[in-house]
Structure formats: C-alpha cells, structure tokens
C-alpha positions, 0 to 999 in steps of 0.5 A, a space after each residue: 493485483 487487487 480489487 477494492 476494499 469492500 464496504 464490509 472491510 474485506 479486501 478482495 483481489 479477485 477483480 472479476 468477481 460479479 460484484 466488481 463487474 457490476 460496479 465497473 459496468 455501472 460506472 463506465 467511462 461513458 457515464 463517468 463525470 471523468 469521461 475523457 479527462 485523461 485525454 484532455 489533460 494530456 493535450 493540455 485542455 482545461 476540464 471541469 473534472 480536473 478542477 474538481 479533483 484538484 480542489 477535493 480536500 480529501 485527496 492527499 497532497 504528499 502521497 503518490 496517486 494518479 491524476 484521476 480514477 482508480 489505482 491499486 497495487 504497486 508494481 515493479 518499483 525500481 531505481 534506474 539511471 538515477 530515477 525511481 520508477 513506480 508502476 501501479 495497477 490502474 483503471 484509466 476509465 473510471 474510479 472503480 476496479 476494472 480494465 487493469 493497466 500499469 500506470 507509471 510515475 517517475 521521481 528523483 527521491 521517492 517523494 516528488 513524482 511526475 506521471 508518465 504515460 501508461 506503461 502496460 495495457 491489455 493486448 487484444 487476443 493476447 494472454 493479458 487481454 483481460 488485464 495486466 495484473 501485478 508483477 516485478 521489475 528487474 534488470 538483466 544484462 542492462 535491460 529492465 524486464 517486467 514479469 507480470 500476470 496476464 489474465 484472459 478468458 478461458 474454459 473452466 478446465 483451464 481457469 485459475 481464477 473463478 468466481 462462479 460466473 466467470 472463468 479466467 486464466 492467469 499466466 506469467 508474462 514478460 516485457 522489456 524496455 530499453 527506453 532510458 525513461 522506461 516509457 515504451 515496452 515490448 511484450 513477449 507474445 506468449 507467456 513464460 509460464 503458461 500454466 500452474 504446476 502439473 497436477 496442482 488444483 490451484 486457488 490462484 496463480 499470480 504476482 510473480 516476484 523474481 530475484 537474484 541471489 547467487 549464494 542460493 542459485 548461482 546460475 540464474 534467477 529464483 521467483 516466487 509466485 502467489 498461489 494456493 491449493 484446494 483443500 491444502 491452503 495458501 502457498 508460495 510457488 518457487 521457480 528457477 530460470 537461467 534467463 527470466 524466460 525458461 522457468 522450471 517449477 521447484 516446489 512450494 517454498 512456504 505454505 499454510 494449513 487449509 482454511 474453512 472458507 468460501 471456496 469461491 473467494 480463497 483470498 478471503 478465506 486465506 486459501 490463496 496467498 497473493 503479492 508475495 515478496 521473498 528477499 534477503 535482509 541482513 543475515 535473514 530472509 523475509 517473506 511478505 504476502 497478502 491474504 484475508 485483507 491483511 499483509 503478513 511478514 515472516 522472518 527466517 532462513 531460506 536454506 541453500 540445500 532444499 530452498 525451503 523457507 524456515 520461519 522464525 518470527 512473524 506478524 502483521 505488516 500493517 494493522 489498518 488500510 494497507 494491502 498488496 505491498 511491493 519492495 525495491 532497493 533504493 540507491 543506497 541499497 536500503 529495502 524500501 516497502 510500498 503499499 496500496 492504501 485503499 478506500 474504506 468508504 462505499 464504492 458509490 462515494 469514491 466512484 462519484 469523487 472521481 478517484 480511489 486509492 493511493 500509494 503509501 509513503 516509502 517505508 524502510 525495512 530492517 531486521 532487529 536483533 530479536 529477528 522481528 521486522 522493523 518498519 520506518 519511514 524513509 528520511 527522504 520524506 523529511 524534505 517536505 518539512 516546513 519549520 518545526 513547531 514545538 507544541 505546548 499543552 494546556 488543560 481544556 478546563 482548570 483541573 481537567 486531565 485532557 490537555 490540548 495543543 496550542 497549535 493546529 495542523 492546517 489543511 490536514 497535511 503534516 507530520 506529528 512526533 510524540 515521544 512519551 516516557 511510560 509511567 503508571 499514568 495511562 497515556 492517550 493521544 487523539 487527533 481532534 477536529 478543531 475546525 472553527 465555526 463559520 461565524 468565528 472571527 478570523 483572528 479569534 482563538 477558539 476552543 475545541 468544542 468538537 470531540 470528533 476524533 480522527 485517530 485515537 491511541 491508548 497505552 497503559 503499563 497495565 498492558 505494556 505489550 500492546 498499543 490500542 489504536 481506535 479499537 485495534 490492538 497492536 503489539 509493542 515491546 519497549 525495553 526497560 526505560 525505552 520511551 514510546 515514540 509515535 510518528 503520524 503522517 496526516 494527509 487529506 484523508 489518510 493517516 500513517 502511524 509508526 510506533 517505535 518502528 515496530 508496528 504500523 497502522 494506516 487509517 482512512 478518515 473522511 469528512 464532509 464539506 469543501 475544506 479540510 479540517 484543522 486538527 488539534 492534538 489532545 493528550 491525557 496523561 502526566 505532562 512530565 512524561 511527554 519528552 517531545 511533541 513536535 508538529 511540521 506542516 508538510 509541503 505539497 509535492 505539486 501545485 495542485 492535488 493531481 501530482 502531475 
C-alpha cells in the first residue's frame, strides 16, 4: 500500500503521515466536486463531474484507472475462470490518498477493462478498520483467497506504523470468494498473522506475497512480507503455512544494510522494504521490492536447504514514475508485471482534477542469458494498434541536422517504434509539442515552431553503456552489431519507454488547455542509421475516458 508521490519527487507509502492526513481532510468527499459521483454513476444518473472527467485530455485512454478519485498499488491480479481480475488501492471519496479500499476491474485480455464493485472495504472495529492495504490473490482448493494487510489504530507499544503523530498496527488478513466473478468476499474476523516476529523492532510490516513452490516446500505455502528492522535496514520476512491461515515465521530471506535516514520515514531512507514479490522465473528466482521511491529487482537463487535468497544480478525496475508493482501469471504461464504510475504534479492540481494515478501496461518478465531481468510489453497491447504509419524524416531547415517526422501523433494516444543502428554519430530522439496555432487553417501543414520536449532520449558511442532519458541515465548493453530498439507508449499524460527490453522509464507530462497536443518526432543523427521508424495511433479501450 503506497501513499502519494510528493511534490519533491519522493514516494512515501506511509499513508497515515500527517501530511497525507491533512490533505485528505482538506479534500473530503463533502468538499470535493466529485461528491457522490460514484453513487450517481452506478445508478446511471448523469453528472457534471463525470462529463468533466471524460473530457480531461490528461486522462489516459488505454491504461486502466478508476472512473474517478485516487488509485495506487495493484493488488492481487489473477487469471480466474477465463478472465483477468485486477484489484487496486482506491479511495472512493476523493482524488487524494486516504480511506483505502480494494477496487476491482475485470478484463478478457489485460487491455480492455470493466469496473466492478469495490471488493474490500474497511470493517469498523476490525483489524482493517483504518485501511485495507496491499496484498496478493492465490487459489487454494479451487477458492480464490486474498492475503492482505489490515491497518487499525493501536497503542505505541503495538504499533508497526508510526509517523510521530499517529500509531497504527499492521496485521496480515485473510478473505475468500466463491463468486465466479469475485464480486463478494468473506473476511476472516481475526488476522492470520497478528504481530511481527517476536523480538523484532520492525520499521513496517505489510504487503504479504504468498506462493506455492513444491520443490522448496512440498507441504504448503511460502510467503514474503515487507519489513525492516530498526538500525539493521530493510528486510523481507519469510513465512510458511500448510493452509494459508496458520503461519510460521522462518527468517529474513533478504536484507539490506542500515541507512542513515529519518527514522519516522523508514521507506524514504531505505530501512523499510515494501511490496515484495518473490517467484521462480526460468531456472532462477526473482525478488522485487519497493523503497526510497524506487523499485528494485534481484535475480538469483533461493536455496532449497536454508531458503535464503542469493543475489546474482540486480538493478532498477523502472527509472521514472513507477512504484509498488505486483506480478501474476497470464493464461499462457507468462510472468506479468503491473505497477502503479503515480502523479508527479502537485497534490492541489490532481485533487482538483478529480482523479490521480493509473496502472501501467502489462509487462512481461523474463531472465536473460546474462541473468539480468528482461522487461517487455505484452503482445496483447498490439490489439489496440490502428494502421501502421512509416514515418519519413526531413530537415527542419536546409542543412539542419535536426530531422522532423512528417506525421504527428494525434490526441497524445499512440505507440512509436524506433530502431537505430549505432554509429559514430550521436543519436537523439525528442517528442515535441506540434500543436498548430489556433489561427492556422485546418488544412494547413504547419512547421513545428515549439521546442517543448515531452521526452528526450540520447545515445552516443562515447558512452555505449548508457541511455540518457531527459536527465536520467539508464544502463543499456548492446552486443556487437545489435541495434538500439526504442518502444514508446504515449497516453494522455504518461509515456512508457522500453529500451531493448533492458531498461524502462515511465514519465508523466502535463500541459494546459482542454485538448491534448499533437506530438512530432524529432531526431538528430544519420538518417541511414535509422532502420525502422513507425507510429501507430492506438484505439481507446472505452467510449470515454472513464474505462467503465
């Protein structure tokens, strides 16, 4: 469960921090322009806020997000009875963090989504009275089961989540559903893990991630839980259970070294690891966790004797606006990664807009021959492509090295593929604002006069091991003769970049006005080095931007 990305650029999941509490109080449902929106939407009544949301050009058209209000972490994605189910952290009352529920959407293909009623809500007086935090969905004996973190007010002695003003206890909770569409859930009234391991001074205790792996534990289930220990650093706790309800703590399966940071914000300092995911992939194991506003991956081995994770390779999962991911298996057995794409604009702006946050596109994970994690986009996304446009480049001015595409990406909604053969000439690619002036004739072909760049990519043989995206340096390792392959997905106010399935970067971009900009592709470098340059407009996944 994660809180908002702050204006300073840090991701702080501790949603009960005083700053979040004040923001939530300032934008309660009673004061929000979205008051009662969801109730009216479900009853079919028209509403002015719904119309405003549907016409907001910054709302994505082919990414999953709720019809209104705040969302964050993906929770319990699962393929069940021929459909994909996505649950996610959701505030039904406002477009700021608070009042955490599990929203629910269903899809035939991980691309086209339909919203269903909220799956989990806090139970007054229960272990999740102050929030249903993140977790996992698994199937046991034909029954879909949630393991999730419940949060409730507690004494300072019992608290696992403290911010200097409030004390909350995190416990691991259990719910099941026999509904074919997973609409209704029955909660166990008491937690399955009520306290952290005895004697541990934890910096947090949340986000359970159970899995079955008979080769390691033939008698039941293993589970990773995000945590950390004061003065010792972030950690992943390992448990085992025969039935998902009786859990025995084993040990820390992976740990970090202590960090010198603010003790009231252990996630920011790296002394708390959250949103863990530990799973076999190929002949390796992969560990994913979130901390310090970033998501880290490690590839290695989980030994069968001591059940300790031995790291072999590691890196960042995404170099941009991406946090708290969760994986699942698709119907073909591929390991699919989902992530929360938070806002990077001030809280006052996204609160006023009536919505905040979206889900990433489905990403396919594999392990390469070099034991590095590889990340691509599911082929299901290709269903959205309209006809392919092969782009042609021409100098902006005679003799100018800056080349400009003859086609434009309309409505900030499309996919770009650029394949470049590295040479001695540095290569750059920019996505430029190409919106024609208001007074331009409708049939006029206007030159791009704006140099507003929504994304800038640089590659040079002088530094062949890195790709520079805006000011961010990302690792890239090209074999001799291997081309640089860039895939970009542009949608409303988000860009997802994939470079050779090695490095990814997700960027939020914002612009004024009631319409999305036209985007031109600007390239510098030798034209002969560009072996492929194609653009696809992508079809929206719903008739409006509400994904209903």
